[in-house]
GURO-172918 format. One record per residue (C-alpha): x, y, z; residue number from 1. Coordinates in steps of 0.5 Angstrom, whole numbers, plus 500, padded with zeros to 3 digits. Each point is the difference from the previous one (the first is absolute). Layout:
BEGIN
- X; Y; Z; NUM
...
END
This chain:
BEGIN
- 639; 834; 711; 1
- 498; 498; 507; 2
- 493; 497; 501; 3
- 496; 502; 507; 4
- 494; 497; 501; 5
- 495; 504; 505; 6
- 495; 496; 504; 7
- 493; 504; 501; 8
- 498; 506; 496; 9
- 498; 504; 506; 10
- 502; 508; 501; 11
- 507; 497; 503; 12
- 501; 495; 494; 13
- 498; 505; 495; 14
- 505; 505; 502; 15
- 505; 495; 501; 16
- 499; 497; 493; 17
- 501; 507; 497; 18
- 506; 502; 505; 19
- 504; 493; 497; 20
- 498; 502; 493; 21
- 503; 507; 501; 22
- 507; 496; 502; 23
- 500; 497; 493; 24
- 497; 493; 503; 25
- 495; 496; 496; 26
- 494; 499; 504; 27
- 494; 495; 500; 28
- 494; 502; 505; 29
- 496; 494; 502; 30
- 493; 501; 504; 31
- 495; 495; 502; 32
- 494; 505; 499; 33
- 497; 501; 494; 34
- 502; 508; 500; 35
- 506; 503; 503; 36
- 500; 504; 507; 37
- 500; 495; 505; 38
- 495; 502; 505; 39
- 498; 506; 496; 40
- 495; 496; 495; 41
- 494; 504; 497; 42
- 493; 497; 501; 43
- 494; 501; 496; 44
- 493; 499; 502; 45
- 493; 502; 496; 46
- 504; 506; 498; 47
- 503; 502; 506; 48
- 508; 500; 500; 49
- 504; 499; 507; 50
- 507; 500; 501; 51
- 502; 494; 505; 52
- 507; 502; 502; 53
- 503; 507; 503; 54
- 496; 506; 499; 55
- 504; 505; 503; 56
- 506; 503; 496; 57
- 505; 503; 503; 58
- 507; 502; 498; 59
- 499; 500; 493; 60
- 507; 502; 498; 61
- 502; 493; 501; 62
- 495; 498; 494; 63
- 503; 506; 496; 64
- 507; 497; 501; 65
- 498; 494; 497; 66
- 498; 503; 494; 67
- 506; 505; 500; 68
- 505; 494; 500; 69
- 498; 499; 492; 70
- 499; 508; 499; 71
- 493; 500; 500; 72
- 495; 504; 504; 73
- 494; 497; 505; 74
- 496; 505; 498; 75
- 499; 498; 493; 76
- 497; 493; 502; 77
- 497; 502; 507; 78
- 496; 505; 503; 79
- 501; 501; 507; 80
- 496; 505; 504; 81
- 500; 503; 507; 82
- 495; 498; 505; 83
- 497; 505; 505; 84
- 499; 498; 505; 85
- 505; 494; 501; 86
- 495; 497; 505; 87
- 494; 501; 503; 88
- 499; 497; 507; 89
- 493; 498; 503; 90
- 500; 499; 507; 91
- 495; 496; 504; 92
- 496; 506; 502; 93
- 499; 502; 493; 94
- 505; 506; 501; 95
- 506; 501; 494; 96
- 507; 502; 499; 97
- 502; 501; 493; 98
- 508; 499; 499; 99
- 504; 503; 494; 100
- 501; 506; 496; 101
- 505; 506; 503; 102
- 503; 500; 506; 103
- 495; 506; 502; 104
- 494; 496; 498; 105
- 502; 494; 504; 106
- 501; 505; 506; 107
- 494; 503; 499; 108
- 496; 493; 500; 109
- 504; 498; 506; 110
- 498; 507; 504; 111
- 493; 498; 498; 112
- 501; 493; 503; 113
- 505; 501; 506; 114
- 502; 507; 501; 115
- 506; 498; 505; 116
- 503; 495; 495; 117
- 502; 506; 495; 118
- 507; 500; 503; 119
- 501; 493; 501; 120
- 498; 498; 493; 121
- 505; 505; 497; 122
- 505; 496; 505; 123
- 498; 494; 497; 124
- 501; 502; 493; 125
- 507; 502; 502; 126
- 501; 493; 503; 127
- 498; 497; 494; 128
- 504; 504; 495; 129
- 506; 498; 504; 130
- 498; 493; 500; 131
- 499; 500; 493; 132
- 507; 504; 498; 133
- 503; 494; 503; 134
- 495; 494; 500; 135
- 498; 501; 492; 136
- 505; 505; 497; 137
- 507; 496; 503; 138
- 497; 493; 501; 139
- 494; 498; 496; 140
- 504; 498; 494; 141
- 506; 498; 503; 142
- 501; 492; 501; 143
- 501; 497; 507; 144
- 502; 493; 499; 145
- 507; 502; 503; 146
- 499; 501; 508; 147
- 506; 505; 499; 148
- 495; 505; 497; 149
- 494; 498; 505; 150
- 506; 502; 506; 151
- 502; 506; 496; 152
- 492; 502; 500; 153
- 499; 499; 508; 154
- 503; 507; 502; 155
- 494; 504; 496; 156
- 495; 495; 502; 157
- 501; 501; 507; 158
- 500; 507; 499; 159
- 494; 500; 497; 160
- 497; 495; 505; 161
- 498; 494; 495; 162
- 499; 496; 506; 163
- 493; 504; 501; 164
- 494; 498; 497; 165
- 496; 505; 495; 166
- 495; 500; 505; 167
- 505; 503; 506; 168
- 503; 505; 495; 169
- 493; 503; 498; 170
- 498; 500; 508; 171
- 506; 504; 502; 172
- 498; 505; 495; 173
- 492; 500; 500; 174
- 495; 500; 506; 175
- 493; 499; 496; 176
- 498; 493; 499; 177
- 497; 501; 493; 178
- 507; 503; 498; 179
- 504; 495; 503; 180
- 496; 495; 496; 181
- 500; 504; 493; 182
- 508; 501; 501; 183
- 502; 493; 502; 184
- 495; 496; 494; 185
- 506; 500; 495; 186
- 503; 493; 502; 187
- 494; 497; 498; 188
- 501; 502; 493; 189
- 506; 496; 500; 190
- 498; 494; 505; 191
- 502; 502; 507; 192
- 496; 501; 506; 193
- 502; 507; 502; 194
- 501; 498; 508; 195
- 505; 495; 497; 196
- 503; 503; 494; 197
- 507; 504; 501; 198
- 499; 508; 499; 199
- 505; 499; 494; 200
- 493; 499; 496; 201
- 498; 507; 503; 202
- 504; 503; 494; 203
- 494; 498; 496; 204
- 497; 506; 503; 205
- 505; 505; 497; 206
- 500; 496; 493; 207
- 493; 502; 499; 208
- 502; 507; 502; 209
- 506; 501; 496; 210
- 497; 496; 494; 211
- 492; 500; 501; 212
- 495; 495; 499; 213
- 498; 499; 492; 214
- 495; 495; 496; 215
- 501; 498; 493; 216
- 495; 501; 496; 217
- 497; 494; 497; 218
- 502; 497; 507; 219
- 506; 496; 502; 220
- 499; 495; 494; 221
- 502; 506; 496; 222
- 506; 501; 503; 223
- 502; 492; 499; 224
- 498; 501; 493; 225
- 505; 506; 499; 226
- 505; 496; 503; 227
- 499; 494; 496; 228
- 500; 504; 494; 229
- 507; 502; 502; 230
- 502; 493; 501; 231
- 498; 498; 493; 232
- 503; 506; 497; 233
- 507; 498; 503; 234
- 499; 493; 498; 235
- 499; 497; 506; 236
- 496; 493; 499; 237
- 494; 499; 504; 238
- 497; 493; 502; 239
- 493; 500; 503; 240
- 496; 495; 503; 241
- 506; 495; 502; 242
- 503; 498; 506; 243
- 507; 499; 502; 244
- 501; 494; 505; 245
- 507; 500; 501; 246
- 507; 503; 499; 247
- 505; 496; 498; 248
- 507; 501; 503; 249
- 507; 497; 498; 250
- 507; 501; 505; 251
- 496; 505; 504; 252
- 497; 505; 494; 253
- 494; 500; 497; 254
- 499; 497; 493; 255
- 493; 499; 498; 256
- 493; 500; 502; 257
- 495; 495; 499; 258
- 493; 501; 498; 259
- 494; 496; 503; 260
- 499; 498; 493; 261
- 507; 497; 500; 262
- 503; 505; 495; 263
- 507; 502; 502; 264
- 503; 507; 499; 265
- 507; 501; 501; 266
- 502; 506; 504; 267
- 506; 504; 502; 268
- 496; 504; 506; 269
- 494; 499; 503; 270
- 496; 506; 503; 271
- 494; 497; 504; 272
- 494; 505; 501; 273
- 497; 494; 504; 274
- 499; 500; 507; 275
- 506; 498; 503; 276
- 497; 495; 505; 277
- 497; 497; 494; 278
- 507; 500; 496; 279
- 504; 497; 506; 280
- 495; 495; 502; 281
- 498; 497; 493; 282
- 504; 503; 494; 283
- 507; 498; 503; 284
- 503; 493; 502; 285
- 502; 501; 508; 286
- 507; 499; 498; 287
- 500; 507; 496; 288
- 497; 504; 506; 289
- 504; 503; 506; 290
- 498; 499; 507; 291
- 498; 507; 500; 292
- 495; 499; 495; 293
- 497; 494; 503; 294
- 499; 503; 506; 295
- 497; 506; 498; 296
- 495; 496; 495; 297
- 498; 496; 506; 298
- 500; 505; 506; 299
- 498; 507; 496; 300
- 494; 503; 503; 301
- 496; 502; 494; 302
- 495; 506; 499; 303
- 493; 500; 501; 304
- 495; 497; 494; 305
- 495; 504; 496; 306
- 493; 499; 499; 307
- 498; 504; 494; 308
- 493; 502; 497; 309
- 499; 502; 493; 310
- 493; 503; 498; 311
- 497; 505; 496; 312
- 494; 504; 501; 313
- 494; 503; 496; 314
- 500; 507; 503; 315
- 506; 505; 502; 316
- 502; 503; 507; 317
- 504; 506; 497; 318
- 502; 502; 507; 319
- 504; 494; 502; 320
- 507; 501; 499; 321
- 505; 496; 495; 322
- 503; 497; 506; 323
- 496; 499; 507; 324
- 503; 496; 506; 325
- 494; 498; 504; 326
- 502; 499; 507; 327
- 497; 495; 505; 328
- 498; 501; 508; 329
- 507; 497; 502; 330
- 507; 501; 497; 331
- 505; 496; 504; 332
- 495; 495; 502; 333
- 498; 499; 493; 334
- 507; 499; 498; 335
- 502; 495; 505; 336
- 494; 496; 498; 337
- 503; 500; 493; 338
- 507; 500; 501; 339
- 501; 496; 507; 340
- 494; 496; 502; 341
- 498; 498; 492; 342
- 493; 501; 501; 343
- 494; 503; 496; 344
- 498; 506; 504; 345
- 492; 502; 500; 346
- 503; 507; 498; 347
- 504; 503; 494; 348
- 504; 505; 497; 349
- 499; 501; 493; 350
- 504; 504; 494; 351
- 495; 502; 495; 352
- 503; 501; 493; 353
- 495; 504; 495; 354
- 504; 501; 494; 355
- 494; 503; 496; 356
- 501; 506; 505; 357
- 506; 502; 495; 358
- 499; 495; 494; 359
- 492; 499; 498; 360
- 503; 495; 495; 361
- 500; 495; 506; 362
- 492; 499; 499; 363
- 494; 501; 496; 364
- 497; 507; 499; 365
- 497; 502; 507; 366
- 503; 495; 504; 367
- 506; 499; 505; 368
- 505; 494; 500; 369
- 503; 498; 507; 370
- 505; 496; 503; 371
- 500; 499; 508; 372
- 506; 497; 503; 373
- 500; 497; 507; 374
- 506; 498; 504; 375
- 499; 493; 503; 376
- 504; 494; 503; 377
- 504; 496; 495; 378
- 499; 493; 499; 379
- 504; 498; 506; 380
- 493; 501; 503; 381
- 495; 495; 501; 382
- 495; 503; 495; 383
- 496; 496; 494; 384
- 499; 506; 495; 385
- 496; 496; 496; 386
- 495; 500; 505; 387
- 502; 507; 503; 388
- 501; 504; 493; 389
- 493; 501; 498; 390
- 498; 502; 507; 391
- 506; 505; 501; 392
- 498; 503; 493; 393
- 493; 501; 503; 394
- 503; 503; 506; 395
- 504; 505; 497; 396
- 495; 502; 495; 397
- 495; 501; 506; 398
- 506; 504; 504; 399
- 501; 505; 494; 400
- 492; 501; 499; 401
- 500; 502; 507; 402
- 506; 505; 500; 403
- 502; 502; 493; 404
- 495; 498; 495; 405
- 493; 500; 502; 406
- 496; 496; 495; 407
- 505; 496; 498; 408
- 496; 494; 502; 409
- 495; 501; 495; 410
- 505; 503; 495; 411
- 505; 495; 500; 412
- 502; 496; 493; 413
- 505; 494; 498; 414
- 503; 499; 507; 415
- 506; 495; 501; 416
- 505; 499; 505; 417
- 508; 498; 501; 418
- 502; 497; 506; 419
- 507; 498; 503; 420
- 498; 493; 497; 421
- 500; 503; 493; 422
- 507; 504; 501; 423
- 503; 493; 502; 424
- 497; 496; 494; 425
- 501; 506; 495; 426
- 506; 503; 502; 427
- 504; 494; 504; 428
- 500; 505; 506; 429
- 502; 496; 506; 430
- 494; 500; 505; 431
- 496; 504; 495; 432
- 504; 506; 503; 433
- 498; 507; 496; 434
- 507; 503; 501; 435
- 505; 494; 501; 436
- 504; 500; 507; 437
- 498; 506; 505; 438
- 504; 506; 500; 439
- 503; 499; 507; 440
- 507; 503; 502; 441
- 502; 493; 501; 442
- 498; 499; 492; 443
- 503; 506; 497; 444
- 506; 501; 497; 445
- 505; 495; 501; 446
- 495; 496; 504; 447
- 495; 500; 494; 448
- 501; 495; 494; 449
- 506; 502; 496; 450
- 500; 503; 493; 451
- 506; 496; 498; 452
- 498; 493; 502; 453
- 501; 496; 506; 454
- 502; 494; 495; 455
- 503; 499; 494; 456
- 504; 505; 496; 457
- 496; 504; 494; 458
- 494; 500; 504; 459
- 497; 506; 502; 460
- 493; 502; 504; 461
- 496; 506; 499; 462
- 493; 502; 502; 463
- 496; 501; 507; 464
- 504; 495; 504; 465
- 507; 502; 499; 466
- 503; 507; 502; 467
- 497; 505; 500; 468
- 493; 497; 501; 469
- 493; 500; 497; 470
- 496; 506; 497; 471
- 501; 503; 493; 472
- 506; 504; 502; 473
- 503; 494; 503; 474
- 500; 495; 495; 475
- 502; 505; 495; 476
- 506; 502; 504; 477
- 502; 492; 501; 478
- 501; 500; 492; 479
- 505; 506; 501; 480
- 504; 496; 506; 481
- 500; 495; 494; 482
- 503; 505; 496; 483
- 506; 500; 505; 484
- 501; 493; 500; 485
- 499; 497; 493; 486
- 506; 501; 495; 487
- 500; 503; 493; 488
- 498; 494; 495; 489
- 505; 495; 498; 490
- 504; 500; 507; 491
- 496; 498; 506; 492
- 506; 502; 505; 493
- 499; 499; 507; 494
- 497; 505; 506; 495
END
């Protein structure tokens, strides 16, 4: 029976391991972290629990499919509950906009904020649906390692105006600056600047509308645990706390991986959930990488960095939503500081996660648990996070005290933070990028790192840096692309 080794236990790696196992492969998954989940680690401090990675769960059918591969039901292992609202936006003037629920509920909220944009929103939703029908339903699980497939997709992309940015698409339909910000924010969920990200990513809006926004009771860590249980029941070997240093090849095909410990494991296929830029720069010999991979590794524009503050509180704010997006006084200017000027601005926008709004188990009785995420420049910026980290943490909590959580300065408990430097160290993320490479038009589909490696035969890529992109739906879908490339066990075949 053929042996596949999966590098990395993020959601893309776990999904790929399961799909390879369903094809009859013997599978070994190796991850350098002490627990599975990749960025979706779970931290506990003084009775407060924190999901460290993704907290917004869309497209639950993608997870259901993984269990269905083996005749199981996700609902028997994890409880997903719908959110309402999906997000609450809080603006600098303290006004709010609740997004989510039914279309009539959304239209009612739009009518309250900007009555002239009711028709425009419905037109935007129609445009997003059309993009979703092509960009997601037709292309998300298709391999793009052949230029001919990209050429075949060009007419549809031209018809959809894929050269436009998400911001341009939203502005074509909405007049209100507040609603323009709310409905262009989705690219930040996958590491992109709304002013540069191709409007193909506007499909996220309809993806949310079609399948809702959910939370897994117990947190994202509970979903990781459910997938781990499925893998173990199916005989997948899981090795944690070990790092793969090199991929070995012979005659143009992968043959083995070598761990930092020196141990060598033979493989007929290697599936990498590592960041592609790290893979090509450090895990393969130069002779084993094609010019295209070397070019992307050197020149690809990376996503922004993330600064995340985790903290508890010895009281509760029952009126604060599960997902809150706190927008600062600037929008385009702040994003330019983050993505282009690479400077740490004085103002900020914050995504605040309050899981205790849905699941009280995240904190002791009568308390709240929080996760505050702030987009910041990646490590290409000249920022010493060992110095700026504690200062910035204090600024974030002070901003939340001012806008969302009055009294948190006196009630905060067990705060700590992660910086882009931690992403670089813990996850081997080049430049400490939060989402691998940015989702610009020239870094999408064929232009992105290919799922079938630009290198030796038998090497495949999944995860945020590959097609179709970052975010939970993207990385899980990258494993569906792999399903089209990986032959059933014994016969590797060629694609």
